Steps between C-alpha positions, in 0.01 A plus 500: 500500500740722302308434178170582671637827638643595161160432344326710766750783442444483125123515550536797736722690253260421214208627708696811595567584134132446418375741764782753456456521122167670575665772709593830327827540693816300437515216756818304569547232766847423632630275773672646806832529312353693207474215247199544266247217533192654336379808316207625294464629144518863615841429659632351175390813314630748758841335545539403133571133572287197429432239765760256366775758552375615843427166661763388749718809452584757763269801503817705541573455126186697411607820671747758369639561848542154660644647818182702561295182451722304742469772762120498459492120531698518825279779632169323438633186669604695809198730538128440538405779257689657209351788297453480124824564305582607145765274341672523161440209263708408193246442223661330195309718251378810686815565703479621859154483655400626844284253691314578822546183705319374810553171681293252700617194692327164453512274807432135558267363769778543761535869401844441349593711196481282189515754220473868410230647276625798293242737349637735233346799320667695215541866607756596233279767343435669835870482592611659171239772530629585846858527369393728213314722742807535723715601199244750374498692828856618444422645152205723583562866411456759776248686287266199518493480880135598523399250231708230667335576833153454353603186313666361811179552695320280247780243477542476876126477555460213256728251685301547823178421317648209302666367813159460663366312197814287483470418871145370450607293198801361685274397791273311263800333339633414845173319583507315166857385557417398859211285377722333241780436752269356769323285241830349383610439858176328607475305175842345560401401854136392448488318164639165617300483828183594309549218250568255785199622696723592796286762676718500811794621291302764308353636826849537648628677186210749505548566872876556457435730204275729702736494798755666271250772402453638852749786462406579139221701340319180412225549237349157574242403760526130419592230247282225353636189324268331248539159338459444125121474547501847662405362841667648808785270605646728768472859622651746746356833616630791706147607591433408866126459440545254212593134541656419165467126561121525468523566126708187426308285253286786368502566125597802291351360179214750498726804543619697197880497458530833317783518249643312202745211463776754435425705813758503778219406739119484521283733710213360709227705666294309757289556811551309827247515782624578851356615833495868400395439139247216479430586134867471418805729510664580167845350455759511223729206431787453256532153342822356354492179298723225645645292219741209480617380157242723326205351693297675768528340844318773692465871572668732749270781621612810689218663699577870464480754783334788312578758769870412497509502118347846484714650777838353403476435126225735372323198345130411510294229329522671161872552550552127557322425173719752318814328633395160360658543156 
């Protein structure tokens, strides 16, 4: 049993590195105590440490102010929501780097905290620019007050504009990270039951997954699980007028999975007939390849709620395609 669990853990970590290596931000996974169990290539570059030196060590060793990290770790374990923080990192070659850090908990099927996902983004350039600006204010000559006033109007106006653009981009990145996180979670819970043909177990996992989404801004209206032949093995839908069980056994072989082998996911556009739309209502689905030991065992499809995506993440069909790479 121990050997099997170790093998499952190794497969999960390998899959995590595969998916996270495609993300632009530095991704680091630690257990509840802060020990590093996985990370992507961007994390190795940002923190200046290769995977062999990071694996199994305490994340505390990465930061220049360990006490600040320990306080943050205690805070995120005691609160339901912690805002993004800027932490100092000791880079072996580049010196001190400032990293904007956000955290997400990963839970097991009993909703117990299993690990912490750390997303890091290098904001050193912006931090240094802010410090230079603060110093410069004290050296402005009185005779240049008018010029400074005009320049300040431009400088102060720019952050408000750029903040709006940054907010939109951060929302899109938030959706991309949410897709990756939910994919990893469901993959770990569905792969074995799918291979065994245990539909009772997969149905329970999908139901429990959506029960946890009730209080969130969920961008999904349902989930479809395909076997390796792209036939529907199981499905769950939040739409009251759609019985997801009726599509079990239907095939997706004639539907275009838009994207390449290197894409984070594939985009599907399809039309399903219902009572109000007998000719078919347009739907957008996101497909993730489920692999075990480098072989495809099936596909995990998220049926996207386009209204929720637009309202909460500023993303439409074209936006989803742009987030593939």
